[in-house]
mmCIF file of the C-alpha atoms, coordinates in Angstrom:
data_MODEL
# 
_entry.id   MODEL 
# 
loop_
_atom_site.group_PDB 
_atom_site.id 
_atom_site.type_symbol 
_atom_site.label_atom_id 
_atom_site.label_alt_id 
_atom_site.label_comp_id 
_atom_site.label_asym_id 
_atom_site.label_entity_id 
_atom_site.label_seq_id 
_atom_site.pdbx_PDB_ins_code 
_atom_site.Cartn_x 
_atom_site.Cartn_y 
_atom_site.Cartn_z 
_atom_site.occupancy 
_atom_site.B_iso_or_equiv 
_atom_site.pdbx_formal_charge 
_atom_site.auth_seq_id 
_atom_site.auth_comp_id 
_atom_site.auth_asym_id 
_atom_site.auth_atom_id 
_atom_site.pdbx_PDB_model_num 
ATOM 1   C CA . UNK A 1 1   ? 0.163   0.152  0.170   1.00 0.00 ? 1   UNK A CA 1 
ATOM 2   C CA . UNK A 1 2   ? 1.241   3.813  -0.437  1.00 0.00 ? 2   UNK A CA 1 
ATOM 3   C CA . UNK A 1 3   ? 0.372   5.622  2.240   1.00 0.00 ? 3   UNK A CA 1 
ATOM 4   C CA . UNK A 1 4   ? -1.666  33.622 -3.967  1.00 0.00 ? 4   UNK A CA 1 
ATOM 5   C CA . UNK A 1 5   ? 0.420   34.641 -6.174  1.00 0.00 ? 5   UNK A CA 1 
ATOM 6   C CA . UNK A 1 6   ? 2.652   37.965 -6.372  1.00 0.00 ? 6   UNK A CA 1 
ATOM 7   C CA . UNK A 1 7   ? 2.537   39.720 -9.627  1.00 0.00 ? 7   UNK A CA 1 
ATOM 8   C CA . UNK A 1 8   ? 6.346   40.524 -10.997 1.00 0.00 ? 8   UNK A CA 1 
ATOM 9   C CA . UNK A 1 9   ? 6.285   44.237 -11.661 1.00 0.00 ? 9   UNK A CA 1 
ATOM 10  C CA . UNK A 1 10  ? 7.459   44.319 -15.138 1.00 0.00 ? 10  UNK A CA 1 
ATOM 11  C CA . UNK A 1 11  ? 8.910   47.134 -17.860 1.00 0.00 ? 11  UNK A CA 1 
ATOM 12  C CA . UNK A 1 12  ? 7.290   47.563 -21.201 1.00 0.00 ? 12  UNK A CA 1 
ATOM 13  C CA . UNK A 1 13  ? 9.909   48.130 -24.402 1.00 0.00 ? 13  UNK A CA 1 
ATOM 14  C CA . UNK A 1 14  ? 9.291   51.613 -24.072 1.00 0.00 ? 14  UNK A CA 1 
ATOM 15  C CA . UNK A 1 15  ? 10.163  52.269 -20.757 1.00 0.00 ? 15  UNK A CA 1 
ATOM 16  C CA . UNK A 1 16  ? 13.690  50.108 -21.378 1.00 0.00 ? 16  UNK A CA 1 
ATOM 17  C CA . UNK A 1 17  ? 14.701  52.277 -23.910 1.00 0.00 ? 17  UNK A CA 1 
ATOM 18  C CA . UNK A 1 18  ? 14.256  55.554 -21.869 1.00 0.00 ? 18  UNK A CA 1 
ATOM 19  C CA . UNK A 1 19  ? 17.181  54.113 -19.773 1.00 0.00 ? 19  UNK A CA 1 
ATOM 20  C CA . UNK A 1 20  ? 20.578  54.384 -19.829 1.00 0.00 ? 20  UNK A CA 1 
ATOM 21  C CA . UNK A 1 21  ? 22.255  51.173 -20.630 1.00 0.00 ? 21  UNK A CA 1 
ATOM 22  C CA . UNK A 1 22  ? 24.518  51.153 -17.949 1.00 0.00 ? 22  UNK A CA 1 
ATOM 23  C CA . UNK A 1 23  ? 21.806  51.230 -15.413 1.00 0.00 ? 23  UNK A CA 1 
ATOM 24  C CA . UNK A 1 24  ? 20.312  48.428 -17.604 1.00 0.00 ? 24  UNK A CA 1 
ATOM 25  C CA . UNK A 1 25  ? 23.415  46.475 -17.495 1.00 0.00 ? 25  UNK A CA 1 
ATOM 26  C CA . UNK A 1 26  ? 23.774  46.735 -14.083 1.00 0.00 ? 26  UNK A CA 1 
ATOM 27  C CA . UNK A 1 27  ? 20.096  46.071 -12.736 1.00 0.00 ? 27  UNK A CA 1 
ATOM 28  C CA . UNK A 1 28  ? 19.661  42.711 -14.983 1.00 0.00 ? 28  UNK A CA 1 
ATOM 29  C CA . UNK A 1 29  ? 19.262  39.404 -13.296 1.00 0.00 ? 29  UNK A CA 1 
ATOM 30  C CA . UNK A 1 30  ? 21.434  36.914 -12.655 1.00 0.00 ? 30  UNK A CA 1 
ATOM 31  C CA . UNK A 1 31  ? 21.471  33.697 -14.780 1.00 0.00 ? 31  UNK A CA 1 
ATOM 32  C CA . UNK A 1 32  ? 19.816  30.935 -13.750 1.00 0.00 ? 32  UNK A CA 1 
ATOM 33  C CA . UNK A 1 33  ? 22.052  28.258 -12.101 1.00 0.00 ? 33  UNK A CA 1 
ATOM 34  C CA . UNK A 1 34  ? 22.865  25.335 -14.011 1.00 0.00 ? 34  UNK A CA 1 
ATOM 35  C CA . UNK A 1 35  ? 21.171  22.163 -13.759 1.00 0.00 ? 35  UNK A CA 1 
ATOM 36  C CA . UNK A 1 36  ? 23.565  19.663 -11.968 1.00 0.00 ? 36  UNK A CA 1 
ATOM 37  C CA . UNK A 1 37  ? 25.201  16.631 -13.880 1.00 0.00 ? 37  UNK A CA 1 
ATOM 38  C CA . UNK A 1 38  ? 23.171  13.488 -13.230 1.00 0.00 ? 38  UNK A CA 1 
ATOM 39  C CA . UNK A 1 39  ? 19.914  15.851 -13.085 1.00 0.00 ? 39  UNK A CA 1 
ATOM 40  C CA . UNK A 1 40  ? 17.457  15.372 -15.564 1.00 0.00 ? 40  UNK A CA 1 
ATOM 41  C CA . UNK A 1 41  ? 14.743  18.267 -14.801 1.00 0.00 ? 41  UNK A CA 1 
ATOM 42  C CA . UNK A 1 42  ? 10.743  17.306 -15.991 1.00 0.00 ? 42  UNK A CA 1 
ATOM 43  C CA . UNK A 1 43  ? 7.746   19.613 -16.098 1.00 0.00 ? 43  UNK A CA 1 
ATOM 44  C CA . UNK A 1 44  ? 4.235   17.787 -15.398 1.00 0.00 ? 44  UNK A CA 1 
ATOM 45  C CA . UNK A 1 45  ? 2.210   20.618 -17.027 1.00 0.00 ? 45  UNK A CA 1 
ATOM 46  C CA . UNK A 1 46  ? -1.821  19.873 -14.955 1.00 0.00 ? 46  UNK A CA 1 
ATOM 47  C CA . UNK A 1 47  ? -4.659  21.790 -15.786 1.00 0.00 ? 47  UNK A CA 1 
ATOM 48  C CA . UNK A 1 48  ? -3.533  23.432 -12.693 1.00 0.00 ? 48  UNK A CA 1 
ATOM 49  C CA . UNK A 1 49  ? -0.286  24.695 -13.506 1.00 0.00 ? 49  UNK A CA 1 
ATOM 50  C CA . UNK A 1 50  ? 3.200   22.893 -13.703 1.00 0.00 ? 50  UNK A CA 1 
ATOM 51  C CA . UNK A 1 51  ? 4.840   21.110 -11.193 1.00 0.00 ? 51  UNK A CA 1 
ATOM 52  C CA . UNK A 1 52  ? 9.295   20.329 -11.925 1.00 0.00 ? 52  UNK A CA 1 
ATOM 53  C CA . UNK A 1 53  ? 10.613  17.791 -10.951 1.00 0.00 ? 53  UNK A CA 1 
ATOM 54  C CA . UNK A 1 54  ? 14.519  16.958 -10.377 1.00 0.00 ? 54  UNK A CA 1 
ATOM 55  C CA . UNK A 1 55  ? 15.411  13.320 -11.617 1.00 0.00 ? 55  UNK A CA 1 
ATOM 56  C CA . UNK A 1 56  ? 18.343  11.612 -10.408 1.00 0.00 ? 56  UNK A CA 1 
ATOM 57  C CA . UNK A 1 57  ? 19.555  9.484  -12.851 1.00 0.00 ? 57  UNK A CA 1 
ATOM 58  C CA . UNK A 1 58  ? 22.940  9.276  -10.901 1.00 0.00 ? 58  UNK A CA 1 
ATOM 59  C CA . UNK A 1 59  ? 21.661  7.717  -7.490  1.00 0.00 ? 59  UNK A CA 1 
ATOM 60  C CA . UNK A 1 60  ? 18.961  6.157  -9.206  1.00 0.00 ? 60  UNK A CA 1 
ATOM 61  C CA . UNK A 1 61  ? 19.875  4.839  -12.463 1.00 0.00 ? 61  UNK A CA 1 
ATOM 62  C CA . UNK A 1 62  ? 17.331  2.161  -13.045 1.00 0.00 ? 62  UNK A CA 1 
ATOM 63  C CA . UNK A 1 63  ? 14.134  4.029  -11.348 1.00 0.00 ? 63  UNK A CA 1 
ATOM 64  C CA . UNK A 1 64  ? 15.494  7.307  -13.397 1.00 0.00 ? 64  UNK A CA 1 
ATOM 65  C CA . UNK A 1 65  ? 15.458  6.000  -16.543 1.00 0.00 ? 65  UNK A CA 1 
ATOM 66  C CA . UNK A 1 66  ? 12.284  4.019  -16.171 1.00 0.00 ? 66  UNK A CA 1 
ATOM 67  C CA . UNK A 1 67  ? 10.320  7.500  -15.400 1.00 0.00 ? 67  UNK A CA 1 
ATOM 68  C CA . UNK A 1 68  ? 12.231  8.993  -18.609 1.00 0.00 ? 68  UNK A CA 1 
ATOM 69  C CA . UNK A 1 69  ? 11.345  6.052  -20.786 1.00 0.00 ? 69  UNK A CA 1 
ATOM 70  C CA . UNK A 1 70  ? 7.372   7.282  -19.955 1.00 0.00 ? 70  UNK A CA 1 
ATOM 71  C CA . UNK A 1 71  ? 8.415   10.763 -20.640 1.00 0.00 ? 71  UNK A CA 1 
ATOM 72  C CA . UNK A 1 72  ? 10.026  10.642 -23.814 1.00 0.00 ? 72  UNK A CA 1 
ATOM 73  C CA . UNK A 1 73  ? 7.266   7.944  -25.170 1.00 0.00 ? 73  UNK A CA 1 
ATOM 74  C CA . UNK A 1 74  ? 4.945   10.614 -24.518 1.00 0.00 ? 74  UNK A CA 1 
ATOM 75  C CA . UNK A 1 75  ? 2.803   7.714  -22.338 1.00 0.00 ? 75  UNK A CA 1 
ATOM 76  C CA . UNK A 1 76  ? 1.920   9.964  -19.377 1.00 0.00 ? 76  UNK A CA 1 
ATOM 77  C CA . UNK A 1 77  ? 0.391   12.802 -21.700 1.00 0.00 ? 77  UNK A CA 1 
ATOM 78  C CA . UNK A 1 78  ? -3.262  12.605 -20.462 1.00 0.00 ? 78  UNK A CA 1 
ATOM 79  C CA . UNK A 1 79  ? -2.964  10.666 -17.431 1.00 0.00 ? 79  UNK A CA 1 
ATOM 80  C CA . UNK A 1 80  ? -4.600  11.789 -14.365 1.00 0.00 ? 80  UNK A CA 1 
ATOM 81  C CA . UNK A 1 81  ? -3.246  12.569 -10.701 1.00 0.00 ? 81  UNK A CA 1 
ATOM 82  C CA . UNK A 1 82  ? -6.253  10.212 -9.350  1.00 0.00 ? 82  UNK A CA 1 
ATOM 83  C CA . UNK A 1 83  ? -4.947  9.697  -5.713  1.00 0.00 ? 83  UNK A CA 1 
ATOM 84  C CA . UNK A 1 84  ? -4.554  11.750 -2.585  1.00 0.00 ? 84  UNK A CA 1 
ATOM 85  C CA . UNK A 1 85  ? -3.853  10.892 0.958   1.00 0.00 ? 85  UNK A CA 1 
ATOM 86  C CA . UNK A 1 86  ? -3.861  13.792 3.583   1.00 0.00 ? 86  UNK A CA 1 
ATOM 87  C CA . UNK A 1 87  ? -2.876  11.923 6.736   1.00 0.00 ? 87  UNK A CA 1 
ATOM 88  C CA . UNK A 1 88  ? -2.671  15.418 8.430   1.00 0.00 ? 88  UNK A CA 1 
ATOM 89  C CA . UNK A 1 89  ? -1.782  19.042 7.440   1.00 0.00 ? 89  UNK A CA 1 
ATOM 90  C CA . UNK A 1 90  ? 1.408   18.869 5.607   1.00 0.00 ? 90  UNK A CA 1 
ATOM 91  C CA . UNK A 1 91  ? 1.912   15.571 5.470   1.00 0.00 ? 91  UNK A CA 1 
ATOM 92  C CA . UNK A 1 92  ? 0.575   12.568 2.902   1.00 0.00 ? 92  UNK A CA 1 
ATOM 93  C CA . UNK A 1 93  ? 1.322   12.109 -0.861  1.00 0.00 ? 93  UNK A CA 1 
ATOM 94  C CA . UNK A 1 94  ? -0.313  12.353 -3.958  1.00 0.00 ? 94  UNK A CA 1 
ATOM 95  C CA . UNK A 1 95  ? -0.297  9.941  -7.031  1.00 0.00 ? 95  UNK A CA 1 
ATOM 96  C CA . UNK A 1 96  ? -0.277  9.993  -10.950 1.00 0.00 ? 96  UNK A CA 1 
ATOM 97  C CA . UNK A 1 97  ? 0.401   7.470  -13.695 1.00 0.00 ? 97  UNK A CA 1 
ATOM 98  C CA . UNK A 1 98  ? -0.969  5.015  -16.169 1.00 0.00 ? 98  UNK A CA 1 
ATOM 99  C CA . UNK A 1 99  ? -3.222  3.043  -13.680 1.00 0.00 ? 99  UNK A CA 1 
ATOM 100 C CA . UNK A 1 100 ? -1.888  -0.271 -15.232 1.00 0.00 ? 100 UNK A CA 1 
ATOM 101 C CA . UNK A 1 101 ? -3.652  1.090  -18.762 1.00 0.00 ? 101 UNK A CA 1 
ATOM 102 C CA . UNK A 1 102 ? -2.060  -1.749 -20.662 1.00 0.00 ? 102 UNK A CA 1 
ATOM 103 C CA . UNK A 1 103 ? -1.897  0.744  -23.732 1.00 0.00 ? 103 UNK A CA 1 
ATOM 104 C CA . UNK A 1 104 ? 0.719   3.056  -21.653 1.00 0.00 ? 104 UNK A CA 1 
ATOM 105 C CA . UNK A 1 105 ? 2.521   0.799  -19.305 1.00 0.00 ? 105 UNK A CA 1 
ATOM 106 C CA . UNK A 1 106 ? 5.540   -0.370 -20.005 1.00 0.00 ? 106 UNK A CA 1 
ATOM 107 C CA . UNK A 1 107 ? 7.190   -3.817 -18.150 1.00 0.00 ? 107 UNK A CA 1 
ATOM 108 C CA . UNK A 1 108 ? 7.870   -3.449 -14.510 1.00 0.00 ? 108 UNK A CA 1 
ATOM 109 C CA . UNK A 1 109 ? 11.375  -2.737 -13.236 1.00 0.00 ? 109 UNK A CA 1 
ATOM 110 C CA . UNK A 1 110 ? 13.534  -3.655 -10.473 1.00 0.00 ? 110 UNK A CA 1 
ATOM 111 C CA . UNK A 1 111 ? 13.274  -2.489 -7.117  1.00 0.00 ? 111 UNK A CA 1 
ATOM 112 C CA . UNK A 1 112 ? 16.039  0.339  -6.372  1.00 0.00 ? 112 UNK A CA 1 
ATOM 113 C CA . UNK A 1 113 ? 15.658  0.465  -2.496  1.00 0.00 ? 113 UNK A CA 1 
ATOM 114 C CA . UNK A 1 114 ? 16.720  3.424  -0.798  1.00 0.00 ? 114 UNK A CA 1 
ATOM 115 C CA . UNK A 1 115 ? 19.654  1.982  1.360   1.00 0.00 ? 115 UNK A CA 1 
ATOM 116 C CA . UNK A 1 116 ? 21.125  1.592  -2.200  1.00 0.00 ? 116 UNK A CA 1 
ATOM 117 C CA . UNK A 1 117 ? 20.425  4.781  -3.701  1.00 0.00 ? 117 UNK A CA 1 
ATOM 118 C CA . UNK A 1 118 ? 20.969  7.331  -0.540  1.00 0.00 ? 118 UNK A CA 1 
ATOM 119 C CA . UNK A 1 119 ? 18.253  8.738  -1.278  1.00 0.00 ? 119 UNK A CA 1 
ATOM 120 C CA . UNK A 1 120 ? 14.713  9.604  1.359   1.00 0.00 ? 120 UNK A CA 1 
ATOM 121 C CA . UNK A 1 121 ? 11.251  9.665  1.269   1.00 0.00 ? 121 UNK A CA 1 
ATOM 122 C CA . UNK A 1 122 ? 11.791  13.790 2.185   1.00 0.00 ? 122 UNK A CA 1 
ATOM 123 C CA . UNK A 1 123 ? 9.255   16.653 1.477   1.00 0.00 ? 123 UNK A CA 1 
ATOM 124 C CA . UNK A 1 124 ? 8.940   16.863 -2.181  1.00 0.00 ? 124 UNK A CA 1 
ATOM 125 C CA . UNK A 1 125 ? 10.523  13.093 -3.095  1.00 0.00 ? 125 UNK A CA 1 
ATOM 126 C CA . UNK A 1 126 ? 8.541   11.261 -5.770  1.00 0.00 ? 126 UNK A CA 1 
ATOM 127 C CA . UNK A 1 127 ? 8.570   7.668  -5.823  1.00 0.00 ? 127 UNK A CA 1 
ATOM 128 C CA . UNK A 1 128 ? 7.360   4.561  -7.653  1.00 0.00 ? 128 UNK A CA 1 
ATOM 129 C CA . UNK A 1 129 ? 4.055   3.165  -6.459  1.00 0.00 ? 129 UNK A CA 1 
ATOM 130 C CA . UNK A 1 130 ? 4.439   -0.634 -6.434  1.00 0.00 ? 130 UNK A CA 1 
ATOM 131 C CA . UNK A 1 131 ? 2.418   -3.714 -4.523  1.00 0.00 ? 131 UNK A CA 1 
ATOM 132 C CA . UNK A 1 132 ? 5.184   -5.579 -3.980  1.00 0.00 ? 132 UNK A CA 1 
ATOM 133 C CA . UNK A 1 133 ? 9.622   -5.015 -5.436  1.00 0.00 ? 133 UNK A CA 1 
ATOM 134 C CA . UNK A 1 134 ? 9.828   -5.992 -8.950  1.00 0.00 ? 134 UNK A CA 1 
ATOM 135 C CA . UNK A 1 135 ? 5.977   -4.839 -9.854  1.00 0.00 ? 135 UNK A CA 1 
ATOM 136 C CA . UNK A 1 136 ? 6.552   -1.043 -10.240 1.00 0.00 ? 136 UNK A CA 1 
ATOM 137 C CA . UNK A 1 137 ? 5.945   0.007  -13.906 1.00 0.00 ? 137 UNK A CA 1 
ATOM 138 C CA . UNK A 1 138 ? 3.918   3.662  -14.311 1.00 0.00 ? 138 UNK A CA 1 
ATOM 139 C CA . UNK A 1 139 ? 2.456   4.585  -11.325 1.00 0.00 ? 139 UNK A CA 1 
ATOM 140 C CA . UNK A 1 140 ? 3.990   7.729  -9.375  1.00 0.00 ? 140 UNK A CA 1 
ATOM 141 C CA . UNK A 1 141 ? 3.663   9.525  -5.731  1.00 0.00 ? 141 UNK A CA 1 
ATOM 142 C CA . UNK A 1 142 ? 5.086   12.883 -4.825  1.00 0.00 ? 142 UNK A CA 1 
ATOM 143 C CA . UNK A 1 143 ? 5.477   12.902 -0.720  1.00 0.00 ? 143 UNK A CA 1 
ATOM 144 C CA . UNK A 1 144 ? 4.408   16.464 1.347   1.00 0.00 ? 144 UNK A CA 1 
ATOM 145 C CA . UNK A 1 145 ? 6.176   16.404 4.603   1.00 0.00 ? 145 UNK A CA 1 
ATOM 146 C CA . UNK A 1 146 ? 9.240   13.759 5.314   1.00 0.00 ? 146 UNK A CA 1 
ATOM 147 C CA . UNK A 1 147 ? 7.883   10.323 5.245   1.00 0.00 ? 147 UNK A CA 1 
ATOM 148 C CA . UNK A 1 148 ? 11.388  8.042  6.356   1.00 0.00 ? 148 UNK A CA 1 
ATOM 149 C CA . UNK A 1 149 ? 9.099   5.042  7.494   1.00 0.00 ? 149 UNK A CA 1 
ATOM 150 C CA . UNK A 1 150 ? 8.871   4.633  3.577   1.00 0.00 ? 150 UNK A CA 1 
ATOM 151 C CA . UNK A 1 151 ? 12.736  4.135  3.086   1.00 0.00 ? 151 UNK A CA 1 
ATOM 152 C CA . UNK A 1 152 ? 14.134  0.667  3.141   1.00 0.00 ? 152 UNK A CA 1 
ATOM 153 C CA . UNK A 1 153 ? 15.442  -0.723 6.479   1.00 0.00 ? 153 UNK A CA 1 
ATOM 154 C CA . UNK A 1 154 ? 17.092  -4.664 7.131   1.00 0.00 ? 154 UNK A CA 1 
ATOM 155 C CA . UNK A 1 155 ? 13.839  -5.852 7.105   1.00 0.00 ? 155 UNK A CA 1 
ATOM 156 C CA . UNK A 1 156 ? 11.335  -3.755 4.886   1.00 0.00 ? 156 UNK A CA 1 
ATOM 157 C CA . UNK A 1 157 ? 12.433  -3.008 1.318   1.00 0.00 ? 157 UNK A CA 1 
ATOM 158 C CA . UNK A 1 158 ? 10.862  0.462  1.220   1.00 0.00 ? 158 UNK A CA 1 
ATOM 159 C CA . UNK A 1 159 ? 9.603   2.438  -1.891  1.00 0.00 ? 159 UNK A CA 1 
ATOM 160 C CA . UNK A 1 160 ? 12.272  3.783  -4.329  1.00 0.00 ? 160 UNK A CA 1 
ATOM 161 C CA . UNK A 1 161 ? 12.654  7.421  -4.107  1.00 0.00 ? 161 UNK A CA 1 
ATOM 162 C CA . UNK A 1 162 ? 14.080  8.775  -7.682  1.00 0.00 ? 162 UNK A CA 1 
ATOM 163 C CA . UNK A 1 163 ? 13.740  12.627 -7.422  1.00 0.00 ? 163 UNK A CA 1 
ATOM 164 C CA . UNK A 1 164 ? 12.452  15.597 -5.971  1.00 0.00 ? 164 UNK A CA 1 
ATOM 165 C CA . UNK A 1 165 ? 9.772   18.423 -6.643  1.00 0.00 ? 165 UNK A CA 1 
ATOM 166 C CA . UNK A 1 166 ? 12.324  21.997 -7.284  1.00 0.00 ? 166 UNK A CA 1 
ATOM 167 C CA . UNK A 1 167 ? 9.320   23.958 -8.431  1.00 0.00 ? 167 UNK A CA 1 
ATOM 168 C CA . UNK A 1 168 ? 5.300   23.428 -7.704  1.00 0.00 ? 168 UNK A CA 1 
ATOM 169 C CA . UNK A 1 169 ? 5.013   22.124 -4.571  1.00 0.00 ? 169 UNK A CA 1 
ATOM 170 C CA . UNK A 1 170 ? 2.257   25.008 -3.424  1.00 0.00 ? 170 UNK A CA 1 
ATOM 171 C CA . UNK A 1 171 ? 0.568   22.629 -6.341  1.00 0.00 ? 171 UNK A CA 1 
ATOM 172 C CA . UNK A 1 172 ? 1.099   19.297 -4.708  1.00 0.00 ? 172 UNK A CA 1 
ATOM 173 C CA . UNK A 1 173 ? -0.526  21.240 -1.285  1.00 0.00 ? 173 UNK A CA 1 
ATOM 174 C CA . UNK A 1 174 ? -3.510  21.953 -3.551  1.00 0.00 ? 174 UNK A CA 1 
ATOM 175 C CA . UNK A 1 175 ? -3.759  18.853 -5.344  1.00 0.00 ? 175 UNK A CA 1 
ATOM 176 C CA . UNK A 1 176 ? -3.389  16.951 -2.039  1.00 0.00 ? 176 UNK A CA 1 
ATOM 177 C CA . UNK A 1 177 ? -6.302  19.125 -0.711  1.00 0.00 ? 177 UNK A CA 1 
ATOM 178 C CA . UNK A 1 178 ? -8.576  18.389 -3.214  1.00 0.00 ? 178 UNK A CA 1 
ATOM 179 C CA . UNK A 1 179 ? -11.662 16.895 -2.587  1.00 0.00 ? 179 UNK A CA 1 
ATOM 180 C CA . UNK A 1 180 ? -11.997 12.631 -2.622  1.00 0.00 ? 180 UNK A CA 1 
ATOM 181 C CA . UNK A 1 181 ? -14.799 10.378 -3.256  1.00 0.00 ? 181 UNK A CA 1 
ATOM 182 C CA . UNK A 1 182 ? -15.748 8.820  0.003   1.00 0.00 ? 182 UNK A CA 1 
ATOM 183 C CA . UNK A 1 183 ? -16.858 5.518  -1.816  1.00 0.00 ? 183 UNK A CA 1 
ATOM 184 C CA . UNK A 1 184 ? -14.387 5.187  -4.857  1.00 0.00 ? 184 UNK A CA 1 
ATOM 185 C CA . UNK A 1 185 ? -11.555 2.924  -4.009  1.00 0.00 ? 185 UNK A CA 1 
ATOM 186 C CA . UNK A 1 186 ? -10.741 -0.646 -3.394  1.00 0.00 ? 186 UNK A CA 1 
ATOM 187 C CA . UNK A 1 187 ? -9.666  -1.444 0.230   1.00 0.00 ? 187 UNK A CA 1 
ATOM 188 C CA . UNK A 1 188 ? -6.711  1.186  2.120   1.00 0.00 ? 188 UNK A CA 1 
ATOM 189 C CA . UNK A 1 189 ? -7.535  3.091  -1.084  1.00 0.00 ? 189 UNK A CA 1 
ATOM 190 C CA . UNK A 1 190 ? -11.272 3.871  -0.363  1.00 0.00 ? 190 UNK A CA 1 
ATOM 191 C CA . UNK A 1 191 ? -11.523 7.202  -0.016  1.00 0.00 ? 191 UNK A CA 1 
ATOM 192 C CA . UNK A 1 192 ? -8.819  8.407  -1.317  1.00 0.00 ? 192 UNK A CA 1 
ATOM 193 C CA . UNK A 1 193 ? -9.490  8.637  -5.004  1.00 0.00 ? 193 UNK A CA 1 
ATOM 194 C CA . UNK A 1 194 ? -9.770  12.359 -6.509  1.00 0.00 ? 194 UNK A CA 1 
ATOM 195 C CA . UNK A 1 195 ? -13.280 13.524 -7.434  1.00 0.00 ? 195 UNK A CA 1 
ATOM 196 C CA . UNK A 1 196 ? -12.557 14.971 -9.801  1.00 0.00 ? 196 UNK A CA 1 
ATOM 197 C CA . UNK A 1 197 ? -9.269  13.794 -10.781 1.00 0.00 ? 197 UNK A CA 1 
ATOM 198 C CA . UNK A 1 198 ? -6.483  16.507 -11.849 1.00 0.00 ? 198 UNK A CA 1 
ATOM 199 C CA . UNK A 1 199 ? -5.453  16.278 -15.854 1.00 0.00 ? 199 UNK A CA 1 
ATOM 200 C CA . UNK A 1 200 ? -1.936  15.408 -16.666 1.00 0.00 ? 200 UNK A CA 1 
ATOM 201 C CA . UNK A 1 201 ? -1.702  17.732 -19.829 1.00 0.00 ? 201 UNK A CA 1 
ATOM 202 C CA . UNK A 1 202 ? 1.920   16.730 -20.684 1.00 0.00 ? 202 UNK A CA 1 
ATOM 203 C CA . UNK A 1 203 ? 5.299   15.830 -19.282 1.00 0.00 ? 203 UNK A CA 1 
ATOM 204 C CA . UNK A 1 204 ? 8.203   16.826 -20.716 1.00 0.00 ? 204 UNK A CA 1 
ATOM 205 C CA . UNK A 1 205 ? 11.734  17.273 -20.232 1.00 0.00 ? 205 UNK A CA 1 
ATOM 206 C CA . UNK A 1 206 ? 12.742  20.891 -19.297 1.00 0.00 ? 206 UNK A CA 1 
ATOM 207 C CA . UNK A 1 207 ? 15.446  22.902 -20.677 1.00 0.00 ? 207 UNK A CA 1 
ATOM 208 C CA . UNK A 1 208 ? 18.740  22.477 -19.242 1.00 0.00 ? 208 UNK A CA 1 
ATOM 209 C CA . UNK A 1 209 ? 20.723  25.982 -17.868 1.00 0.00 ? 209 UNK A CA 1 
ATOM 210 C CA . UNK A 1 210 ? 23.918  25.908 -20.217 1.00 0.00 ? 210 UNK A CA 1 
ATOM 211 C CA . UNK A 1 211 ? 27.046  26.736 -17.636 1.00 0.00 ? 211 UNK A CA 1 
ATOM 212 C CA . UNK A 1 212 ? 28.003  30.341 -18.935 1.00 0.00 ? 212 UNK A CA 1 
ATOM 213 C CA . UNK A 1 213 ? 29.981  33.042 -18.391 1.00 0.00 ? 213 UNK A CA 1 
ATOM 214 C CA . UNK A 1 214 ? 28.576  36.536 -16.904 1.00 0.00 ? 214 UNK A CA 1 
ATOM 215 C CA . UNK A 1 215 ? 28.312  39.684 -19.030 1.00 0.00 ? 215 UNK A CA 1 
ATOM 216 C CA . UNK A 1 216 ? 30.362  42.264 -18.068 1.00 0.00 ? 216 UNK A CA 1 
ATOM 217 C CA . UNK A 1 217 ? 28.751  45.060 -16.258 1.00 0.00 ? 217 UNK A CA 1 
ATOM 218 C CA . UNK A 1 218 ? 28.503  48.369 -18.512 1.00 0.00 ? 218 UNK A CA 1 
ATOM 219 C CA . UNK A 1 219 ? 29.888  51.190 -17.398 1.00 0.00 ? 219 UNK A CA 1 
ATOM 220 C CA . UNK A 1 220 ? 29.458  54.804 -18.114 1.00 0.00 ? 220 UNK A CA 1 
ATOM 221 C CA . UNK A 1 221 ? 31.368  56.363 -21.545 1.00 0.00 ? 221 UNK A CA 1 
ATOM 222 C CA . UNK A 1 222 ? 33.921  58.753 -20.088 1.00 0.00 ? 222 UNK A CA 1 
ATOM 223 C CA . UNK A 1 223 ? 32.874  62.370 -20.829 1.00 0.00 ? 223 UNK A CA 1 
ATOM 224 C CA . UNK A 1 224 ? 34.534  64.269 -23.221 1.00 0.00 ? 224 UNK A CA 1 
# 
């Protein structure tokens, strides 16, 4: 079993043209930090907005490769966030994926325990849904709050973490708070099925940020 935005100030092109070149150069925002080696950013675009997840190919190569196959083959386009488990405020998880649809689901993969990867079920972690080791395929869940009891131990294989949300945790919280059906779901999942479901429009690799030298700050030309 698995257990309000601020609007930035935007200057128009006409206003920018009135500013001195030096001032524009000095106040330009810094370049975004490059994506670390071994990390692939993936954007899950939902009907409620985007969630960006850093997929860790270095520490969880098997599980990360499996997820990226679903991404690259567009098998997750049109699936749903269909389950939300709120244990208490700021603590629980949400689940999405193929729901064993044979037209979407790839063969199951070998279990990659956290005791091997060194990853953990911390706030924002993404992990594999499964019945038992070796059955994980096309369903995934995102953690809200630290759930380290889901990590592997000497007697429990746990679940397989393979990345972490880097943008959009506010949306993850909103999905966890979304209404669920009191009757849908089987066994422990009864009462945990979202109604309505949250549609996943697309899942794509996000552009990586190249490492580039910062542009020099312009200085005013000397007065004649």
